[in-house]
All heavy atoms as an XYZ file, in Angstrom:
834
protein
N      -5.431     18.412    -44.499
C      -4.629     17.792    -43.466
C      -3.220     18.369    -43.544
O      -2.669     18.557    -44.611
C      -4.609     16.280    -43.662
C      -4.043     15.565    -42.472
S      -3.988     13.773    -42.635
C      -5.696     13.342    -42.565
N      -2.647     18.610    -42.381
C      -1.303     19.177    -42.328
C      -0.280     18.121    -42.742
O      -0.548     16.927    -42.700
C      -0.998     19.668    -40.917
N       0.884     18.596    -43.115
C       1.955     17.712    -43.528
C       2.288     16.720    -42.403
O       2.386     17.091    -41.256
C       3.193     18.559    -43.867
C       4.239     17.789    -44.607
C       5.328     18.722    -45.069
C       6.188     18.008    -46.072
N       7.174     18.857    -46.653
N       2.420     15.465    -42.728
C       2.729     14.438    -41.744
C       1.485     13.875    -41.082
O       1.572     12.999    -40.256
N       0.306     14.387    -41.388
C      -0.929     13.841    -40.852
C      -1.303     14.322    -39.465
O      -2.240     13.820    -38.875
N      -0.598     15.297    -38.921
C      -0.928     15.793    -37.583
C      -1.653     17.118    -37.688
O      -1.284     17.987    -38.454
C       0.349     15.978    -36.743
C       1.056     14.688    -36.471
C       2.238     14.376    -37.121
C       0.538     13.772    -35.567
C       2.888     13.189    -36.876
C       1.186     12.579    -35.313
C       2.362     12.293    -35.966
N      -2.688     17.249    -36.876
C      -3.388     18.534    -36.790
C      -3.390     18.971    -35.339
O      -3.755     18.201    -34.458
C      -4.842     18.405    -37.268
C      -4.944     18.308    -38.765
C      -6.358     18.430    -39.205
N      -7.086     17.226    -38.752
C      -8.385     17.157    -38.620
N      -9.144     18.173    -38.873
N      -8.958     16.049    -38.213
N      -3.034     20.186    -35.106
C      -3.113     20.742    -33.764
C      -2.350     19.956    -32.725
O      -2.868     19.719    -31.640
N      -1.126     19.574    -33.026
C      -0.339     18.756    -32.114
C      -0.043     19.433    -30.800
O      -0.125     18.817    -29.757
N       0.249     20.715    -30.797
C       0.627     21.414    -29.570
C      -0.518     21.467    -28.558
O      -0.308     21.169    -27.391
C       1.147     22.806    -29.897
N      -1.738     21.829    -28.954
C      -2.808     21.855    -27.947
C      -3.066     20.474    -27.335
O      -3.360     20.366    -26.157
C      -4.031     22.348    -28.721
C      -3.475     23.100    -29.879
C      -2.182     22.395    -30.211
N      -2.962     19.424    -28.131
C      -3.149     18.077    -27.589
C      -2.071     17.734    -26.572
O      -2.343     17.099    -25.567
C      -3.160     17.044    -28.717
C      -4.420     17.124    -29.551
O      -5.450     17.598    -29.098
N      -4.328     16.667    -30.778
N      -0.847     18.163    -26.832
C       0.261     17.922    -25.914
C       0.031     18.701    -24.618
O       0.239     18.164    -23.525
C       1.600     18.325    -26.548
C       2.783     18.050    -25.641
S       2.970     16.303    -25.210
C       3.906     15.751    -26.596
N      -0.438     19.941    -24.733
C      -0.720     20.732    -23.532
C      -1.820     20.069    -22.695
O      -1.726     20.006    -21.477
C      -1.136     22.161    -23.899
C       0.032     22.980    -24.403
O       1.190     22.675    -24.115
N      -0.262     24.021    -25.161
N      -2.848     19.585    -23.364
C      -3.937     18.917    -22.670
C      -3.432     17.649    -21.991
O      -3.787     17.357    -20.847
C      -5.075     18.597    -23.650
C      -6.332     18.171    -22.951
O      -6.550     18.486    -21.789
N      -7.180     17.454    -23.663
N      -2.604     16.906    -22.684
C      -2.051     15.683    -22.116
C      -1.186     16.005    -20.894
O      -1.259     15.307    -19.876
C      -1.219     14.930    -23.149
C      -0.744     13.574    -22.650
S       0.058     12.587    -23.913
C       1.713     13.227    -23.793
N      -0.391     17.060    -20.958
C       0.467     17.440    -19.838
C      -0.378     17.842    -18.629
O      -0.033     17.526    -17.490
C       1.418     18.570    -20.234
C       2.472     18.134    -21.259
S       3.425     16.683    -20.756
C       4.367     17.374    -19.424
N      -1.509     18.509    -18.865
C      -2.410     18.875    -17.771
C      -2.980     17.616    -17.120
O      -3.093     17.537    -15.900
C      -3.550     19.762    -18.283
C      -3.133     21.169    -18.596
C      -4.328     21.974    -19.111
C      -3.876     23.340    -19.593
N      -4.991     24.123    -20.154
N      -3.336     16.634    -17.940
C      -3.872     15.383    -17.411
C      -2.818     14.630    -16.589
O      -3.111     14.070    -15.540
C      -4.390     14.503    -18.548
C      -5.659     15.025    -19.183
C      -6.085     14.191    -20.382
O      -5.305     13.429    -20.937
N      -7.341     14.352    -20.787
N      -1.587     14.640    -17.086
C      -0.493     13.973    -16.377
C      -0.246     14.657    -15.038
O      -0.086     13.995    -14.004
C       0.801     13.955    -17.233
C       2.004     13.538    -16.404
C       0.631     13.039    -18.430
N      -0.253     15.983    -15.037
C      -0.044     16.746    -13.801
C      -1.164     16.452    -12.802
O      -0.915     16.241    -11.618
C       0.030     18.234    -14.101
C       0.307     19.104    -12.891
C       0.515     20.541    -13.314
C       0.597     21.526    -12.201
N       1.448     21.308    -11.117
N      -2.414     16.405    -13.287
C      -3.549     16.113    -12.414
C      -3.414     14.710    -11.835
O      -3.630     14.495    -10.638
C      -4.860     16.245    -13.183
C      -6.080     15.981    -12.344
C      -7.362     16.111    -13.144
C      -8.548     15.743    -12.264
N      -9.787     15.680    -12.988
N      -3.048     13.751    -12.677
C      -2.882     12.374    -12.219
C      -1.765     12.291    -11.182
O      -1.901     11.600    -10.160
C      -2.577     11.455    -13.394
C      -2.482      9.996    -13.033
S      -2.424      8.995    -14.530
C      -1.010      7.990    -14.189
N      -0.691     13.018    -11.400
C       0.429     13.019    -10.459
C      -0.016     13.584     -9.109
O       0.317     13.031     -8.058
C       1.593     13.837    -11.010
C       2.799     13.864    -10.098
C       3.939     14.694    -10.653
O       3.764     15.450    -11.610
N       5.097     14.567    -10.063
N      -0.796     14.655     -9.121
C      -1.291     15.249     -7.882
C      -2.214     14.280     -7.148
O      -2.136     14.137     -5.924
C      -2.013     16.560     -8.175
C      -1.083     17.680     -8.611
C      -1.810     18.903     -9.159
O      -3.054     18.871     -9.294
O      -1.125     19.893     -9.457
N      -3.083     13.597     -7.894
C      -3.991     12.620     -7.285
C      -3.209     11.451     -6.690
O      -3.544     10.954     -5.618
C      -4.993     12.115     -8.318
C      -6.025     13.150     -8.723
C      -6.919     12.692     -9.865
O      -6.687     11.609    -10.438
O      -7.855     13.442    -10.198
N      -2.162     11.024     -7.377
C      -1.348      9.912     -6.887
C      -0.590     10.315     -5.617
O      -0.486      9.517     -4.680
C      -0.381      9.450     -7.979
C      -1.090      8.727     -9.108
S      -0.068      8.366    -10.540
C       1.304      7.492     -9.836
N      -0.075     11.537     -5.569
C       0.626     12.003     -4.380
C      -0.322     12.074     -3.187
O       0.033     11.682     -2.072
C       1.275     13.359     -4.637
C       2.479     13.286     -5.560
C       2.998     14.651     -5.985
O       2.428     15.689     -5.574
O       3.984     14.684     -6.743
N      -1.539     12.556     -3.434
C      -2.542     12.630     -2.369
C      -2.904     11.228     -1.887
O      -2.968     10.970     -0.680
C      -3.786     13.348     -2.879
C      -4.869     13.495     -1.845
C      -6.082     14.203     -2.411
C      -7.210     14.206     -1.386
N      -8.438     14.756     -1.925
N      -3.126     10.313     -2.815
C      -3.466      8.936     -2.462
C      -2.322      8.281     -1.693
O      -2.558      7.576     -0.700
C      -3.803      8.126     -3.711
N      -1.089      8.511     -2.108
C       0.067      7.922     -1.426
C       0.143      8.431      0.007
O       0.397      7.659      0.935
C       1.366      8.232     -2.178
C       2.581      7.521     -1.621
C       2.506      6.015     -1.774
O       2.060      5.504     -2.784
N       2.938      5.293     -0.758
N      -0.104      9.728      0.222
C      -0.082     10.285      1.572
C      -1.178      9.652      2.432
O      -0.946      9.330      3.604
C      -0.250     11.803      1.514
N      -2.355      9.455      1.851
C      -3.448      8.825      2.591
C      -3.126      7.369      2.924
O      -3.412      6.898      4.019
C      -4.745      8.911      1.794
C      -5.298     10.319      1.705
C      -6.503     10.445      0.771
O      -7.000      9.413      0.263
O      -6.941     11.577      0.548
N      -2.511      6.668      1.997
C      -2.118      5.273      2.229
C      -1.119      5.200      3.380
O      -1.230      4.348      4.265
C      -1.523      4.645      0.956
C      -2.620      4.445     -0.089
C      -0.809      3.335      1.258
C      -2.095      4.111     -1.478
N      -0.145      6.092      3.384
C       0.896      6.064      4.409
C       0.334      6.305      5.801
O       0.864      5.789      6.784
C       1.994      7.078      4.075
C       2.832      6.653      2.887
C       3.887      7.665      2.489
O       3.970      8.744      3.131
O       4.623      7.385      1.535
N      -0.745      7.070      5.909
C      -1.349      7.362      7.211
C      -2.270      6.242      7.694
O      -2.534      6.132      8.891
C      -2.139      8.667      7.137
C      -1.258      9.890      6.976
C      -2.057     11.172      6.870
O      -3.228     11.196      7.296
O      -1.495     12.152      6.355
N      -2.741      5.428      6.811
C      -3.689      4.369      7.157
C      -2.982      3.249      7.924
O      -1.799      2.995      7.726
C      -4.316      3.833      5.876
C      -5.437      2.879      6.139
C      -6.140      2.523      4.867
N      -7.071      1.468      5.212
C      -8.305      1.412      4.787
N      -8.753      2.327      3.985
N      -9.094      0.420      5.134
N      -3.740      2.569      8.813
C      -3.183      1.445      9.558
C      -3.907      0.157      9.179
O      -5.102      0.167      8.890
C      -3.287      1.695     11.063
C      -2.366      2.810     11.515
C      -2.309      2.966     13.028
O      -3.124      2.356     13.750
O      -1.419      3.716     13.473
N      -3.153     -0.939      9.187
C      -3.663     -2.252      8.821
C      -3.367     -3.207      9.965
O      -2.246     -3.259     10.455
C      -3.004     -2.726      7.514
C      -3.186     -1.747      6.390
C      -2.293     -0.693      6.209
C      -4.271     -1.852      5.535
C      -2.476      0.232      5.196
C      -4.456     -0.940      4.516
C      -3.562      0.106      4.350
N      -4.378     -3.953     10.358
C      -4.260     -4.810     11.524
C      -4.523     -6.263     11.145
O      -5.336     -6.551     10.274
C      -5.296     -4.348     12.549
C      -5.265     -5.069     13.859
C      -6.314     -4.518     14.800
O      -6.123     -3.396     15.305
O      -7.328     -5.210     14.997
N      -3.825     -7.140     11.821
C      -4.052     -8.566     11.622
C      -3.786     -9.288     12.930
O      -3.040     -8.805     13.785
C      -3.125     -9.097     10.534
O      -3.396    -10.465     10.310
N      -4.411    -10.443     13.063
C      -4.188    -11.269     14.246
C      -3.767    -12.662     13.820
O      -3.964    -13.067     12.672
C      -5.469    -11.375     15.105
O      -6.490    -12.013     14.346
C      -5.932    -10.015     15.585
N      -3.207    -13.394     14.764
C      -2.884    -14.803     14.532
C      -3.146    -15.557     15.830
O      -3.318    -14.952     16.892
C      -1.438    -14.970     14.069
O      -0.541    -14.609     15.093
N      -3.195    -16.861     15.700
C      -3.425    -17.697     16.870
C      -4.778    -17.460     17.512
O      -4.904    -17.490     18.730
N      -5.775    -17.180     16.689
C      -7.112    -16.943     17.231
C      -7.230    -15.616     17.954
O      -8.094    -15.451     18.806
N      -6.346    -14.690     17.653
C      -6.420    -13.355     18.245
C      -5.451    -13.128     19.392
O      -5.444    -12.034     19.974
N      -4.601    -14.098     19.711
C      -3.675    -13.914     20.831
C      -2.496    -13.006     20.483
O      -1.861    -12.443     21.370
C      -3.167    -15.270     21.391
C      -4.302    -16.068     21.987
C      -2.424    -16.062     20.333
N      -2.237    -12.850     19.196
C      -1.209    -11.916     18.731
C      -1.855    -10.985     17.729
O      -2.533    -11.430     16.804
C      -0.011    -12.648     18.083
C       0.977    -11.653     17.499
C       0.679    -13.555     19.084
N      -1.662     -9.666     17.941
C      -2.234     -8.672     17.038
C      -1.129     -7.715     16.606
O      -0.418     -7.157     17.445
C      -3.352     -7.897     17.739
C      -3.992     -6.846     16.850
C      -5.256     -6.260     17.472
C      -4.917     -5.220     18.489
N      -6.093     -4.482     18.983
N      -0.968     -7.560     15.297
C       0.040     -6.664     14.736
C      -0.646     -5.573     13.942
O      -1.631     -5.820     13.246
C       1.003     -7.434     13.837
N      -0.118     -4.369     14.054
C      -0.620     -3.231     13.293
C       0.545     -2.596     12.551
O       1.596     -2.322     13.151
C      -1.277     -2.184     14.222
O      -2.278     -2.829     15.018
C      -1.919     -1.062     13.425
N       0.364     -2.392     11.247
C       1.370     -1.707     10.431
C       0.700     -0.512      9.763
O      -0.513     -0.478      9.613
C       1.995     -2.633      9.352
C       2.661     -3.830      9.998
C       0.975     -3.066      8.330
N       1.524      0.459      9.377
C       0.970      1.593      8.638
C       1.245      1.412      7.149
O       1.878      0.444      6.738
C       1.501      2.928      9.180
C       3.003      3.081      9.025
O       3.653      2.420      8.213
N       3.594      3.956      9.811
N       0.747      2.344      6.366
C       0.907      2.277      4.921
C       2.345      2.421      4.448
O       2.653      2.138      3.295
N       3.229      2.847      5.353
C       4.659      2.911      5.028
C       5.319      1.562      5.287
O       6.522      1.415      5.165
C       5.351      3.969      5.885
C       4.924      5.375      5.605
C       5.718      6.308      6.493
C       4.890      7.488      6.912
N       5.590      8.355      7.849
N       4.476      0.592      5.705
C       4.921     -0.772      6.019
C       5.862     -0.807      7.218
O       6.868     -1.521      7.229
C       5.523     -1.436      4.784
C       4.497     -1.506      3.669
C       5.028     -2.146      2.416
N       4.048     -1.996      1.363
C       4.260     -1.283      0.271
N       5.390     -0.680      0.072
N       3.316     -1.189     -0.647
N       5.506      0.010      8.223
C       6.226      0.011      9.485
C       5.315     -0.604     10.548
O       4.131     -0.302     10.605
C       6.555      1.442      9.911
C       7.411      2.198      8.929
C       7.473      3.693      9.205
O       6.504      4.259      9.757
O       8.494      4.293      8.849
N       5.870     -1.448     11.396
C       5.099     -2.002     12.500
C       4.906     -0.877     13.515
O       5.877     -0.288     13.995
C       5.819     -3.205     13.151
C       5.028     -3.720     14.343
C       6.047     -4.303     12.130
N       3.639     -0.576     13.833
C       3.358      0.505     14.777
C       2.787     -0.010     16.099
O       2.762      0.720     17.087
C       2.415      1.574     14.165
C       3.096      2.276     12.997
C       1.087      0.982     13.729
N       2.329     -1.257     16.127
C       1.827     -1.834     17.369
C       1.899     -3.350     17.305
O       1.735     -3.942     16.238
C       0.383     -1.401     17.616
N       2.158     -3.933     18.456
C       2.189     -5.382     18.576
C       1.654     -5.731     19.961
O       2.184     -5.272     20.969
C       3.615     -5.918     18.406
C       3.801     -7.426     18.503
C       3.046     -8.135     17.386
C       5.264     -7.789     18.459
N       0.575     -6.493     20.006
C      -0.043     -6.912     21.269
C       0.037     -8.433     21.358
O      -0.279     -9.131     20.394
C      -1.515     -6.494     21.327
C      -1.746     -5.005     21.149
C      -1.552     -4.281     22.439
C      -1.977     -2.833     22.232
N      -1.327     -1.908     23.068
N       0.457     -8.913     22.523
C       0.558    -10.347     22.750
C      -0.188    -10.668     24.043
O       0.103    -10.096     25.101
C       2.033    -10.795     22.858
C       2.787    -10.443     21.570
C       2.121    -12.289     23.162
C       4.282    -10.671     21.637
N      -1.127    -11.572     23.943
C      -1.870    -12.033     25.112
C      -0.877    -12.757     26.033
O      -0.196    -13.692     25.603
C      -2.987    -12.981     24.668
C      -3.867    -13.429     25.806
O      -3.372    -13.576     26.952
O      -5.066    -13.655     25.554
N      -0.768    -12.332     27.292
C       0.191    -12.957     28.210
C      -0.009    -14.468     28.371
O       0.957    -15.190     28.656
C      -0.070    -12.246     29.542
C      -0.753    -10.976     29.191
C      -1.498    -11.223     27.911
N      -1.235    -14.942     28.150
C      -1.497    -16.377     28.298
C      -0.772    -17.223     27.251
O      -0.596    -18.429     27.440
C      -3.000    -16.660     28.217
C      -3.750    -16.079     29.408
O      -3.115    -15.867     30.469
O      -4.966    -15.844     29.277
N      -0.369    -16.614     26.145
C       0.282    -17.371     25.083
C       1.805    -17.418     25.268
O       2.495    -18.161     24.581
C      -0.092    -16.793     23.693
C       0.690    -15.528     23.399
C       0.155    -17.819     22.599
N       2.306    -16.666     26.235
C       3.755    -16.634     26.461
C       4.164    -17.856     27.282
O       3.836    -17.986     28.454
C       4.181    -15.330     27.161
C       3.810    -14.125     26.280
C       5.678    -15.348     27.454
C       4.004    -12.784     26.940
N       4.863    -18.746     26.622
C       5.332    -19.979     27.253
C       6.851    -20.043     27.078
O       7.340    -20.228     25.964
C       4.662    -21.188     26.593
C       5.122    -22.521     27.168
O       5.991    -22.535     28.072
O       4.610    -23.549     26.710
N       7.596    -19.859     28.171
C       9.062    -19.883     28.054
C       9.604    -21.177     27.445
O      10.688    -21.184     26.873
C       9.553    -19.734     29.500
C       8.398    -19.216     30.263
C       7.153    -19.658     29.537
N       8.825    -22.233     27.536
C       9.263    -23.520     26.992
C       8.983    -23.638     25.491
O       9.453    -24.563     24.842
C       8.552    -24.675     27.721
C       8.779    -24.706     29.213
C      10.242    -24.950     29.569
O      10.883    -25.804     28.931
O      10.738    -24.265     30.478
N       8.180    -22.708     24.947
C       7.808    -22.797     23.532
C       7.847    -21.413     22.884
O       6.863    -20.923     22.344
C       6.413    -23.418     23.385
C       6.098    -23.814     21.939
O       7.016    -23.733     21.082
O       4.952    -24.186     21.665
N       8.991    -20.775     22.933
C       9.126    -19.429     22.342
C       8.988    -19.479     20.823
O       8.577    -18.501     20.197
C      10.455    -18.792     22.728
O      11.538    -19.565     22.245
N       9.295    -20.607     20.227
C       9.202    -20.755     18.773
C       7.761    -20.570     18.277
O       7.527    -19.933     17.254
C       9.729    -22.118     18.356
C       9.977    -22.237     16.856
C      10.677    -23.539     16.521
O      11.804    -23.758     16.992
O      10.075    -24.336     15.772
N       6.792    -21.093     19.035
C       5.398    -20.921     18.642
C       5.019    -19.435     18.668
O       4.389    -18.924     17.745
C       4.449    -21.689     19.563
C       2.984    -21.512     19.154
S       1.782    -22.010     20.398
C       2.119    -20.898     21.729
N       5.436    -18.721     19.710
C       5.131    -17.293     19.810
C       5.792    -16.526     18.670
O       5.175    -15.651     18.060
C       5.579    -16.747     21.158
C       5.332    -15.258     21.387
C       3.857    -14.913     21.209
C       5.819    -14.857     22.780
N       7.023    -16.866     18.360
C       7.713    -16.222     17.239
C       6.944    -16.424     15.938
O       6.771    -15.490     15.152
C       9.133    -16.780     17.108
C      10.035    -16.389     18.253
C      11.312    -17.209     18.325
O      11.486    -18.157     17.515
O      12.144    -16.906     19.198
N       6.472    -17.648     15.715
C       5.698    -17.939     14.505
C       4.401    -17.130     14.456
O       4.008    -16.635     13.400
C       5.381    -19.431     14.406
C       6.602    -20.287     14.114
O       7.639    -19.732     13.681
O       6.524    -21.515     14.338
N       3.728    -16.995     15.600
C       2.488    -16.224     15.649
C       2.742    -14.742     15.349
O       1.973    -14.101     14.638
C       1.807    -16.382     17.016
C       1.247    -17.763     17.336
C       0.773    -17.820     18.789
C       0.122    -18.133     16.377
N       3.833    -14.213     15.894
C       4.182    -12.809     15.647
C       4.494    -12.601     14.171
O       3.993    -11.662     13.539
C       5.364    -12.364     16.534
C       5.891    -11.003     16.115
C       4.949    -12.348     18.003
N       5.283    -13.472     13.619
C       5.636    -13.362     12.193
C       4.387    -13.441     11.322
O       4.217    -12.652     10.387
C       6.668    -14.447     11.804
C       8.026    -14.128     12.440
C       6.797    -14.559     10.285
C       9.025    -15.266     12.361
N       3.496    -14.381     11.626
C       2.272    -14.541     10.832
C       1.404    -13.295     10.895
O       0.889    -12.833      9.867
C       1.486    -15.761     11.321
N       1.243    -12.729     12.082
C       0.416    -11.522     12.221
C       1.026    -10.341     11.473
O       0.324     -9.603     10.770
C       0.221    -11.181     13.695
N       2.322    -10.156     11.603
C       2.988     -9.037     10.924
C       2.921     -9.215      9.407
O       2.591     -8.274      8.676
C       4.444     -8.882     11.404
C       4.453     -8.381     12.858
C       5.219     -7.927     10.495
C       5.828     -8.357     13.495
N       3.227    -10.414      8.927
C       3.197    -10.643      7.477
C       1.803    -10.407      6.897
O       1.657     -9.813      5.821
C       3.686    -12.042      7.139
C       5.190    -12.162      7.232
O       5.911    -11.178      7.162
N       5.671    -13.372      7.404
N       0.774    -10.858      7.596
C      -0.585    -10.661      7.096
C      -0.953     -9.173      7.080
O      -1.552     -8.696      6.115
C      -1.589    -11.458      7.932
C      -2.962    -11.462      7.290
O      -3.073    -11.805      6.092
O      -3.933    -11.087      7.974
N      -0.578     -8.445      8.131
C      -0.851     -7.005      8.161
C      -0.102     -6.294      7.032
O      -0.645     -5.399      6.373
C      -0.479     -6.417      9.521
N       1.143     -6.685      6.786
C       1.924     -6.100      5.687
C       1.255     -6.382      4.346
O       1.174     -5.500      3.492
C       3.345     -6.668      5.669
C       4.209     -6.223      6.789
S       4.753     -4.521      6.604
C       5.931     -4.452      7.923
N       0.781     -7.604      4.160
C       0.113     -7.951      2.903
C      -1.149     -7.114      2.708
O      -1.457     -6.713      1.586
C      -0.209     -9.440      2.861
C       1.017    -10.291      2.634
O       1.999     -9.850      2.053
N       0.977    -11.520      3.111
N      -1.874     -6.858      3.784
C      -3.055     -6.003      3.684
C      -2.664     -4.599      3.228
O      -3.341     -3.993      2.400
C      -3.790     -5.939      5.025
C      -4.515     -7.216      5.375
C      -5.194     -7.116      6.741
C      -5.909     -8.408      7.089
N      -6.562     -8.322      8.408
N      -1.563     -4.076      3.775
C      -1.094     -2.742      3.385
C      -0.687     -2.717      1.914
O      -1.034     -1.794      1.168
C       0.079     -2.313      4.266
N       0.031     -3.740      1.483
C       0.476     -3.822      0.088
C      -0.729     -3.949     -0.856
O      -0.797     -3.261     -1.883
C       1.444     -5.011     -0.106
C       1.697     -5.288     -1.577
C       2.752     -4.754      0.612
N      -1.681     -4.800     -0.497
C      -2.869     -4.982     -1.337
C      -3.672     -3.691     -1.452
O      -4.099     -3.310     -2.534
C      -3.766     -6.098     -0.791
C      -3.146     -7.475     -0.925
O      -2.147     -7.623     -1.668
O      -3.659     -8.413     -0.273
N      -3.863     -3.018     -0.326
C      -4.623     -1.764     -0.340
C      -3.917     -0.714     -1.191
O      -4.532     -0.023     -1.993
C      -4.831     -1.240      1.086
C      -5.616      0.038      1.126
C      -7.001      0.031      1.032
C      -4.979      1.263      1.242
C      -7.728      1.197      1.051
C      -5.694      2.444      1.260
C      -7.074      2.414      1.168
O      -7.780      3.581      1.182
N      -2.606     -0.610     -1.029
C      -1.834      0.344     -1.818
C      -1.947      0.038     -3.309
O      -2.169      0.932     -4.128
C      -0.367      0.300     -1.392
O       0.420      1.167     -2.166
N      -1.824     -1.231     -3.662
C      -1.922     -1.631     -5.073
C      -3.284     -1.334     -5.660
O      -3.396     -0.836     -6.782
N      -4.337     -1.622     -4.888
C      -5.696     -1.349     -5.366
C      -5.925      0.150     -5.547
O      -6.477      0.594     -6.550
C      -6.722     -1.911     -4.382
C      -6.808     -3.409     -4.357
C      -7.670     -3.918     -3.203
O      -8.423     -3.127     -2.603
O      -7.585     -5.127     -2.907
N      -5.508      0.920     -4.534
C      -5.732      2.365     -4.567
C      -4.962      3.028     -5.704
O      -5.528      3.805     -6.470
C      -5.325      2.993     -3.218
O      -6.094      2.387     -2.183
C      -5.562      4.487     -3.216
N      -3.691      2.702     -5.832
C      -2.881      3.316     -6.877
C      -3.282      2.776     -8.243
O      -3.241      3.499     -9.234
C      -1.397      3.089     -6.608
C      -0.917      3.720     -5.307
S      -1.330      5.468     -5.129
C       0.019      6.193     -6.029
N      -3.701      1.519     -8.317
C      -4.145      0.937     -9.585
C      -5.350      1.644    -10.157
O      -5.480      1.785    -11.369
N      -6.228      2.104     -9.273
C      -7.399      2.849     -9.737
C      -6.983      4.149    -10.417
O      -7.612      4.588    -11.373
C      -8.332      3.161     -8.563
C      -9.034      1.953     -8.007
C      -9.866      2.312     -6.785
C     -10.434      1.071     -6.134
N     -11.111      1.386     -4.859
N      -5.923      4.763     -9.905
C      -5.468      6.044    -10.465
C      -4.662      5.864    -11.736
O      -4.715      6.690    -12.636
C      -4.635      6.807     -9.435
C      -5.388      7.285     -8.203
C      -4.426      7.895     -7.198
C      -6.454      8.302     -8.580
N      -3.887      4.786    -11.781
C      -2.996      4.598    -12.927
C      -3.609      3.742    -14.014
O      -2.984      3.523    -15.047
C      -1.675      3.956    -12.484
O      -1.945      2.654    -11.970
C      -0.954      4.797    -11.458
N      -4.800      3.235    -13.776
C      -5.445      2.381    -14.769
C      -4.692      1.090    -14.979
O      -4.709      0.518    -16.065
N      -3.992      0.624    -13.932
C      -3.276     -0.632    -14.033
C      -1.849     -0.500    -14.552
O      -1.161     -1.492    -14.702
N      -1.385      0.728    -14.818
C      -0.013      0.906    -15.261
C       0.921      0.515    -14.136
O       0.675      0.808    -12.980
C       0.250      2.369    -15.636
C      -0.498      2.933    -16.824
C      -0.212      4.424    -16.962
C      -0.093      2.231    -18.095
N       1.990     -0.136    -14.449
C       2.975     -0.503    -13.449
C       4.027      0.602    -13.393
O       4.915      0.662    -14.232
C       3.623     -1.850    -13.797
C       4.578     -2.307    -12.729
O       4.613     -1.765    -11.626
N       5.363     -3.304    -13.048
N       3.900      1.486    -12.406
C       4.825      2.598    -12.281
C       5.753      2.294    -11.114
O       5.325      2.254     -9.971
C       4.085      3.932    -12.065
C       3.156      4.177    -13.261
C       5.064      5.075    -11.891
C       2.266      5.386    -13.131
N       7.046      2.081    -11.378
C       7.995      1.715    -10.322
C       7.999      2.739     -9.193
O       7.912      3.936     -9.419
C       9.342      1.685    -11.054
C       8.995      1.498    -12.478
C       7.671      2.171    -12.676
N       8.136      2.236     -7.968
C       8.250      3.107     -6.817
C       6.939      3.503     -6.180
O       6.919      4.144     -5.142
N       5.816      3.155     -6.799
C       4.539      3.570     -6.246
C       3.920      2.516     -5.342
O       3.055      2.806     -4.542
C       3.546      3.927     -7.346
C       3.874      5.182     -8.121
C       2.814      5.426     -9.169
C       3.970      6.380     -7.199
N       4.302      1.274     -5.496
C       3.673      0.218     -4.699
C       4.704     -0.650     -4.062
O       5.792     -0.663     -4.278
C       2.757     -0.613     -5.581
C       1.616      0.214     -6.081
S       0.511     -0.734     -7.082
C       0.814     -0.045     -8.677
């Protein structure tokens, strides 16, 4: 055994660096795929539909004209908020699941 109990430290480090590089490439690819994906949610029985992308940007919002009541704008606001929040949560959950598979559950800041 070599002094200090280490044998062949350099090749193991090179192998580890290759694995880290591969994991980084896979994570970048997964992040790009997540950002392109769209997540949809509805509220009020489908009268409001919100779509967000993996970058957590609202990309579409559909409101059934029958639900628009000038006397009750607060209800419509609540339905819009609920649909958007649910779509955002779907995007966050999908991102966490996808990146978690690659990182083995490591919490890496900035990825989710």
